[in-house]
C-alpha positions in Angstrom: 22.3 -13.6 2.9 22.7 -11.5 0.1 19.1 -14.6 -0.9 17.6 -13.8 2.3 17.1 -10.6 1.5 16.3 -11.1 -2.1 12.8 -13.6 -0.6 12.5 -10.9 2.0 11.8 -8.4 -1.0 10.4 -11.3 -3.3 7.7 -11.2 -0.3 7.1 -8.3 0.9 7.0 -6.6 -2.9 3.6 -9.8 -3.9 2.1 -8.9 -0.3 2.4 -5.3 -1.2 0.7 -5.9 -4.8 -2.5 -7.3 -3.1 -2.5 -5.3 -0.4 -3.3 -2.5 -2.4 -5.7 -5.2 -5.0 -8.1 -5.3 -1.6 -8.7 -1.9 -1.3 -11.3 -0.1 -2.3 -10.8 2.1 -5.4 -11.6 6.1 -4.4 -13.8 7.0 -6.7 -16.5 4.4 -8.7 -17.1 5.6 -12.1 -19.3 9.3 -12.3 -21.4 9.2 -9.1 -17.9 8.8 -7.1 -16.9 11.3 -9.3 -19.6 13.2 -8.4 -19.5 12.3 -4.3 -15.7 12.6 -3.5 -15.3 16.5 -4.7 -17.9 16.8 -0.8 -15.7 14.5 0.3 -12.6 16.6 0.0 -14.4 19.6 1.2 -16.0 19.1 4.0 -13.2 16.5 5.0 -12.2 12.8 4.3 -14.0 10.2 5.4 -13.1 8.2 8.1 -12.0 4.5 6.9 -13.9 2.0 9.6 -12.6 -1.5 10.3 -10.7 -3.7 7.0 -9.6 -0.9 5.3 -8.0 1.0 8.2 -6.5 -2.6 8.5 -5.6 -2.5 4.3 -4.3 1.4 5.4 -1.8 0.5 7.8 -0.9 -2.5 5.8 -0.2 -0.8 3.5 1.8 2.2 4.5 4.0 -1.2 6.2 4.6 -3.2 3.8 5.7 -0.4 1.4 8.4 1.1 4.2 9.8 -2.7 4.1 10.0 -2.6 0.7 12.6 -0.2 0.4 14.0 -0.9 3.5 14.8 -3.6 2.1 15.3 -2.7 -1.7 17.9 -0.8 0.2 19.6 -3.5 1.4 19.4 -5.5 -1.8 21.2 -2.8 -3.6 23.9 -2.1 -1.1 25.1 -5.6 -0.9 24.9 -6.8 -4.9 27.0 -3.2 -4.9 
């Protein structure tokens, strides 16, 4: 059982790293710094398509990673 949860934890961690790296940055250099302030002032620009999918996948993987980390740490105690 310990091995199964450890393997799942490794899979979740690698998937979380990949999903975070696939996301677009919030600012792109100096031009992003200038326009980024306007986006925060007038509200967040709506995420579309792949960006929305990656944001949701990040949340799901992060929650799963934390949950599996707690389970593995409890099993190893």
